[in-house]
N, C-alpha and C positions, 0 to 999 in steps of 0.2 A: 308660539314656538320659537326659540330663539337658535338661529344656526348655530350658535356657538355651543348650543346642547345638543347638537344632533352630527351623524355622520351621514357618509354618501348613502349608506345602506338604509338609513332611516327616510332620504328624502325619495329614494328609488321606490320604497313601501309606500310611501304617501302618494306619490304621483301615481299610482295605481288607482287610486280613488279621488283626487282632486289636483287641479292644475294650476290654483293660485299660489301666487307669491307675494308678499309686500317688503317694498322698497323705500324706506326712508330717505327724506333729503334735507341736509341742514346747511349749516354756514359756520364758519368762524369768523366772527367779526364783533366789533364793540356793541356793549349792551349795557353802557353807561356803568351803574356798580353792580350789574349781574355778570355773570360769568361769560367770558367771550364765545362758549361753547353753546350758547342756550338754545339757539335754533335748532343744533343736532340733539342735544339732551331732550328736549319737548318733542321732536318729530320722532325720534327712536322710541321714547318711552310712550307715548299714546298709542303708536303703532304695537306696541307689545302687549298694553294692557287691552286694548280694542281685539287684537288677536287672540288673547289667550283661551277665552272658551270657545273659541271656533277651531283652534289647532292648525292654524294658518302659519306656515314658517315666516320669520321674519329676517332679513338679511340686514348685515350691518349697516347703519346708517353712511350714506355718501356724505363725509363732513365738510367737504369744502364745497363752495357753491360759486355764486357770481356778486360780488360785493364790492366794485371798483370805487364806489364814491366813499366808501370808509377808510380808503387805505391813509389816510394823514392820522389815522389812530393805530396806536401801535399793537401789534398782536392780530391785527385783522388778515385776513388770508383770501386773495381773490384768485380763481381761475380765468383764463381767458374763455371768452365764448366759446371758441372751437374746439376749447382743450375739453370743456365740461361738455359739450354736445358727444364729441368724440368718448370721453369716457360713460356718459350714460349709454351710448348705442352698443359700447363693447359690453357692458353690464345687461342691458337689455338682449342683447344678441347670445350672450352666455346661457340666460334664463332660457330663451326660447330653444337654444341649442339642446340642452339637457332635459327638457320636456316641459316646462312651464308654459302656459297660453294665456293666462291672466293674471298680470301684474297692477297691483295695488300700488299707487304712490302715495306715501303721505309726507307733503311738503311741509316744512316749518319755516322757509325763508322765502319773503316776497319777489327778492332778486332773482329768485329760481324760476318763477313762472314762464319765461319763453321757454322752456323746456315741455313745457304743455303742448306748445305747437309742434316740437320736433316729435314728441310721442305721438302727434295723430300723423304725423309723416311716416314713421317708423312701422306703425300697424299696417299701412299702404302695403309694405315689401315684404311682410311675414304673415303668410294665409293663417288664418284661425287665430291671431293674437288679438289680445284686447289690452289697453293699458287705461288704468282710471286714475286721475290725478287728483287728488284730495289735498286742498288747502285748509288744514285742521281749523286753524283760529278765525278763517273766514267762513268757514260752512252756515248755515243760516240760523239755526237756533243758538251756535255757541258765538256769532256775534251780535244777534238779537240780544242777548245776556248782556255782552260786554257794553254796549250800547246804551242798555237801560240803567246801568249804573254810571257811567261815564263815557260821554260822548265825544271827549279828547284824546281819549285811550288809544295808544298806539307803541310803536316799537319802543322796548326797553322800559314801558311802564308797568303798572302792577299786573297789568293782563300778562306779563311774562314772568313775573315776579311771584316763584315758588319755591317750596324749600328746597327743591333739587336745583334751583338754578341761582340760589342766593350765595354771597361770599360773606362768610364771617368777619373779613377784614373790611368789608365795606357795606354796613348797613344802609338801607334804603331810607334817605330823608325823608321828613314828614311834608306833607302837602302838596300842591299841583301846578304843575307847569303848563302853561298856556300853550296851545300848540302853534309850531313855529310853522314859516310858509314851507309847505312840503313841496310844492311846485319847483320851489328855488333851490332845491338840494338835487333837482333832476338835469340840470343844465350847468353845473358848475364843477370845477376841480376839487379834488379832495379837500385840498388846505381850506377852500370857501366854504365847504360843507360842513368842516369841523367848526368853524367860525362862526356858521348860523345855528349849529345843534348844541354847542358847548358841551356839555356832560353828555349828549347822544341821545338823550330822551326827545321823542318828537312830540311829546304832549299827555297830557292826563295827569291822575294820581301816582305817586311813586309806590304807593302802597296800599292796601285795602285790608280789611279783616279777614284772617285765612277763612272762614267759614265761605266769605265772599268766593276766594280764590279756588277754595276745593270745590264748590259748586260748579264753576266754569270749567274745573278740569273734568269732573263728571259729565257735564254735558258734551264736550270735546270729544271724550272717550265713547261715549253711548254713541254720538252723532258719527264718529268715524267707525265703529262698528256697523252701524245701520247702512253706511256706504259700501261696507265690505260685503254686506250680505244683499244689497240690492240685486235684482236682477241682472246678470250679465248676458241675456239672451239679444242676439242680434235682431 
């Protein structure tokens, strides 16, 4: 259930029987020939599809994240670390105050992972609260499938190349990109990162057959749904 399709009265009724909520986390950053909004599109869409048969409300994606290393690519937007954590705290506090106790975060951006430790700290300060942090593309079955097809697959490669992230004006090229030195992108300023990455892909096939990407998506949805349903008992 998308929050956009619900009123406060619907949520009040929902909270009489369930206290789970889903919060997708994304990013606005370069993805080579794919949409700048790729991470947000994928996190929100997989959350909605995973939650649909469970009737759990999905809040709008937090579209801006932590991506300072890509700031040499126009259109990228990053938040400062403290800004991001403050924003996440306000969202979690609001959910808790209005009655939610179990929050399932569907993360679509690797740079947001520091938020997982923040969530663990937040739980300590809010009795009865649980926050489950799910990096959808790194879930075991999903990542195993990616690796079975292309061990070099990474940021902006075929594994993020879906019909809903493609841009008609920028068709994906054919072929395979050898992986860049990922470690070299961690300790350099944005201009140097762009020099290393070039088009922005970290490595892997630019595109694969739609049957393969569709299977990847279905595995990701199923694994996300299973994580939602997994026991929340302490």
